C-alpha positions in Angstrom: 0.2 0.1 0.0 1.2 3.3 -0.9 0.3 5.6 2.2 0.0 9.1 1.6 -0.4 11.7 4.4 -7.7 12.2 5.0 -8.1 14.7 1.8 -10.8 16.9 0.3 -11.1 17.3 -3.2 -13.1 20.2 -5.1 -13.5 20.4 -8.7 -13.8 23.9 -8.5 -16.0 26.3 -11.0 -16.8 23.1 -13.3 -18.6 21.0 -10.6 -20.5 23.9 -9.5 -21.3 25.6 -12.6 -22.4 22.1 -14.3 -23.9 20.9 -11.3 -22.8 17.4 -11.6 -24.4 15.0 -9.4 -22.0 11.7 -9.7 -18.4 11.2 -10.4 -19.8 9.4 -13.7 -20.3 12.7 -15.1 -16.9 14.4 -14.5 -14.4 14.3 -17.2 -11.0 15.4 -15.8 -9.5 18.6 -16.7 -6.1 18.4 -14.9 -3.5 16.1 -16.2 -1.2 16.6 -12.9 -1.8 14.1 -10.1 -3.1 15.2 -6.9 -1.2 17.3 -4.2 0.0 15.1 -1.0 -1.0 17.7 1.6 -1.5 16.8 5.4 -5.0 16.9 7.0 -5.6 20.6 8.9 -7.4 19.1 11.9 -10.0 16.7 13.2 -12.6 18.8 14.7 -16.0 18.4 16.4 -15.1 15.1 17.9 -17.6 13.0 20.1 -16.6 9.6 22.0 -19.5 7.7 22.7 -20.2 4.1 24.0 -17.8 4.2 26.9 -14.7 3.1 24.6 -11.6 4.7 23.8 -11.6 6.1 20.4 -8.5 8.0 18.8 -8.0 9.6 15.4 -5.0 10.3 13.4 -4.1 13.1 10.7 -0.5 11.6 9.7 0.6 8.2 8.6 3.5 8.5 11.3 1.3 9.1 14.5 -1.1 6.4 13.6 1.7 3.8 13.2 3.0 5.1 16.4 -0.2 4.6 18.2 -0.8 1.1 16.4 2.8 0.1 17.5 2.2 1.2 21.0 -1.5 -0.2 21.7 -2.0 -3.0 19.1 -1.1 -6.3 18.5 -1.7 -8.6 15.5 -0.8 -7.3 11.9 -2.8 -4.7 9.6 -4.0 -5.5 6.3 -3.1 -2.9 3.3 -5.4 -2.6 0.4 -4.6 0.1 -2.4 -7.6 -0.8 -4.9 -5.4 -1.7 -7.7 -6.5 -4.4 -10.5 -9.4 -2.8 -11.1 -10.9 -1.1 -14.8 -9.0 1.0 -16.7 -11.7 3.7 -16.8 -14.2 5.0 -14.3 -16.7 2.4 -13.6 -20.1 1.9 -12.0 -19.6 -1.6 -9.7 -22.7 -2.3 -8.6 -24.2 -2.1 -5.0 -21.2 -4.0 -3.1 -17.4 -4.2 -3.6 -15.6 -6.7 -2.0 -13.3 -9.7 -2.4 -16.1 -11.6 -3.9 -18.5 -9.1 -5.7 -18.2 -6.0 -7.9 -15.4 -4.9 -10.3 -12.7 -5.8 -7.8 -13.8 -9.3 -7.0 -10.5 -11.2 -6.8 -8.2 -8.4 -6.8 -8.5 -7.2 -3.5 -8.2 -8.6 0.1 -10.8 -10.3 2.0 -12.4 -8.8 5.5 -13.9 -5.4 4.2 -16.8 -4.3 1.7 -17.7 -1.0 0.6 -21.3 0.3 -0.2 -23.4 3.4 -0.7 -26.2 4.3 1.6 -29.8 3.4 0.5 -28.3 0.6 -1.7 -27.2 3.0 -4.3 -23.9 2.0 -6.7 -20.4 2.2 -5.7 -17.8 3.8 -8.3 -14.4 2.7 -8.8 -12.1 5.5 -10.4 -8.6 4.3 -11.3 -5.3 6.6 -10.8 -5.1 9.9 -12.6 -8.7 9.8 -13.8 -9.9 12.8 -11.9 -6.4 13.9 -11.0 -6.1 11.3 -8.0 -2.9 9.5 -7.5 -4.1 6.3 -6.6 -7.4 4.2 -7.0 -10.3 5.4 -5.3 -14.0 3.6 -4.4 -17.0 5.2 -2.9 -20.6 6.2 -3.7 -21.3 6.9 -7.1 -23.6 9.8 -6.5 -22.9 12.8 -4.3 -26.3 12.7 -2.7 -25.2 9.4 -1.0 -22.4 8.5 1.5 -20.0 5.7 1.4 -20.2 2.9 4.1 -17.2 0.5 5.1 -18.0 -2.7 6.7 -15.4 -4.9 8.5 -15.9 -8.8 9.0 -14.4 -9.8 11.0 -14.4 -6.4 13.2 -11.1 -4.5 13.4 -9.6 -2.0 15.8 -7.4 0.3 13.7 -8.2 1.8 10.4 -6.6 4.3 8.0 -7.3 5.7 4.7 -6.7 8.3 2.1 -10.1 10.4 1.7 -11.0 12.5 -1.7 -13.7 15.0 -1.6 -15.7 16.7 -4.5 -17.2 19.9 -3.5 -16.8 20.5 0.2 -13.8 20.3 2.3 -15.2 18.5 5.3 -16.4 15.1 5.5 -18.3 13.7 8.4 -17.2 10.2 10.0 -19.5 7.9 11.9 -17.6 4.8 13.6 -19.6 2.0 14.8 -19.3 -1.2 16.7 -21.0 -4.9 17.5 -24.9 -4.4 17.3 -24.6 -1.0 15.1 -23.5 1.2 18.0 -22.2 4.4 17.4 -18.9 4.9 19.2 -17.7 8.2 18.1 -18.0 10.7 15.3 -15.8 13.3 13.9 -15.4 15.9 11.2 -12.3 15.9 9.0 -11.2 19.6 7.8 -8.7 19.2 4.8 -7.2 20.6 2.1 -9.2 20.3 -1.2 -7.8 18.6 -4.4 -5.6 16.4 -2.9 -5.5 12.9 -1.2 -5.5 13.4 2.7 -4.8 10.6 5.2 -7.3 9.8 8.4 -6.5 7.0 10.8 -8.5 5.6 13.5 -7.7 3.6 16.7 -10.5 2.1 18.9 -10.5 0.0 22.3 -13.7 -1.1 20.9 -14.3 -3.5 17.8 -15.3 -1.4 14.6 -17.5 -2.9 12.4 -18.5 0.0 10.1 -17.5 3.4 9.4 -19.7 5.7 7.7 -18.3 8.9 5.7 -20.3 11.6 4.4 -19.2 14.6 2.5 -20.7 17.7 3.7 -23.5 20.0 1.6 -23.9 17.0 -0.8 -20.3 16.4 -1.6 -18.9 13.3 -3.1 -16.5 11.1 -1.0 -14.0 8.6 -2.1 -11.5 6.5 -0.2 -8.3 4.8 -1.3 -5.3 3.1 0.3 -7.3 1.3 3.1 -5.2 -0.1 5.9 -7.4 -2.0 8.9 -6.6 -4.9 11.4 -5.3 -5.1 14.9 -6.6 -5.7 18.4 -5.8 -2.5 20.3 -6.5 -1.4 23.9 -6.0 2.6 24.4 -4.7 3.5 28.0 -7.1 5.8 30.1 -4.9 8.9 29.5 -5.3 8.3 25.6 -8.9 7.9 26.1 -9.1 11.3 28.0 -7.0 12.9 25.4 -9.1 11.6 22.6 -12.2 13.2 24.2 -10.8 16.9 24.1 -11.9 18.9 21.1 -10.7 22.3 19.7 -12.8 24.3 17.6 -13.3 26.2 15.2 -10.4 25.4 13.4 -9.4 27.6 11.6 -10.6 30.3 14.1 -10.9 34.1 13.7 -11.1 35.4 17.3 -11.6 32.5 19.6 -10.8 28.8 19.9 -13.3 26.7 22.3 -11.7 23.7 24.4 -13.6 21.0 25.5 -12.6 18.4 27.8 -14.2 15.6 29.7 -14.9 16.3 33.1 -12.1 14.0 34.7 -9.4 16.2 32.9 -8.3 19.7 33.8 -5.8 22.0 31.9 -2.8 22.9 33.4 -1.4 25.6 30.8 -1.4 26.1 27.2 1.3 27.3 24.9 1.0 28.4 21.1 4.2 28.0 19.1 4.3 30.1 15.7 6.1 28.4 12.8 9.6 29.7 14.0 9.2 28.0 17.2 8.5 31.0 19.5 6.3 30.3 22.3 3.4 32.1 23.7 1.9 31.3 26.9 -2.1 31.6 26.7 -5.1 31.7 28.9 -8.0 29.2 28.8 -10.9 31.2 30.1 -14.3 29.2 30.6 -13.0 27.0 27.9 -11.9 29.5 25.4 -8.4 30.9 24.0 -8.3 34.4 22.6 -6.1 34.0 19.5 -7.5 37.5 18.1 -4.0 39.0 18.6 -2.4 36.4 16.4 -1.0 37.1 13.0 -2.7 35.1 10.2 -1.0 31.9 9.8 -0.5 28.4 11.3 0.5 27.6 14.9 0.9 24.7 17.3 -1.2 24.4 20.1 0.4 22.2 23.3 -2.4 21.9 25.9 -0.9 20.4 29.0 -3.6 18.5 31.2 -3.9 16.2 33.9 -4.2 13.5 31.4 -1.0 14.2 29.4 -0.5 16.8 26.8 -2.4 17.3 23.8 -0.7 18.9 20.6 -2.7 20.3 17.9 -2.1 22.4 14.9 -4.2 25.3 14.4 -5.0 28.2 11.9 -5.6 31.5 12.4 -7.7 33.4 9.8 
C-alpha cells in the first residue's frame, strides 16, 4: 500500500457551474496528479459508547499509536487491479463481488447508502494519485464494513465540493462509538486514521453539503487497547479550526488543563490562558500555529490555523 499523508477535493467552477451529481459525469480537466497535503485538523470530535477512540491526521502518528497499543498485523489494500476507466461497480465492492472481485483483500466491503451504486475510479482519472472507490452519486454517502471486526483503520479520503467529511464509527450491534469531522485541504488525497479500544464493524463517511467522498489506500486490522489517558485526550475537542478570534476547548469532566502554549512556525512560544473553555487568538497574525495543552491526562498537541 502506498501511504499518503484524509483529503478533500473540489472540482472548482466546473462542478458548481455544471451541477454534476455523480463522478460518472466528471471528465478530468487536470492532467497533474493530486497533491499530498496533510490534514489540517480533526474537529467536532465526540466519543461515545464508553470506549476509547482516537483519530490521527498523519500516517506516522497512526503507525506509532498502532505500535504502542495494538497486536496483530494490519492489512493493506490499494484497490489496484480494477477497470482501466471510471466504472460503476454495483451496490457492493468486496473480494467476492463487484468490479474488484478477486483483486482485493478479504475482510471488508464498500457500499453506498440506501443501496445505491459504488464507483471505481482508477489512478489519474480525476487527478487522483491512486485508485479510489465510494458512493457513485454525491447525494449518497460511503460505508465501509469490516468482517471480522477490526480495531485500527486508516485511509486516504478524496472529496468533491466541500472540504469537510463527517465520519461515524460503529461497533457490534450497530452502536455508534464515535464521530468526527475531518477538515482538510481540497484537491488532494488526505490521510485519516482511527484506533479504537472497541471493535469497529462499520465506518460511514459523508461529505458535507452533498459533496462526494471516495476512499483509497485502506489499511485495517489489529487488536487494540488504548490507555485511560489516551482515551481522555481523545475526548478533547478544539474548534473552530481555522479560527478568527476564539478557540473553544472542550474537555471531559475528569480532565483539567494546567496550561496552554502556542508556538508559531519559527518555534516562538506564547503562553495563553484558557478562560471558561476559550482561548483568545484575536491578537495572533494570520498563519499556522501549534497549540500544546498540558492537562492532567497528558499533553495534547494540535495544529491550528488563525484566519
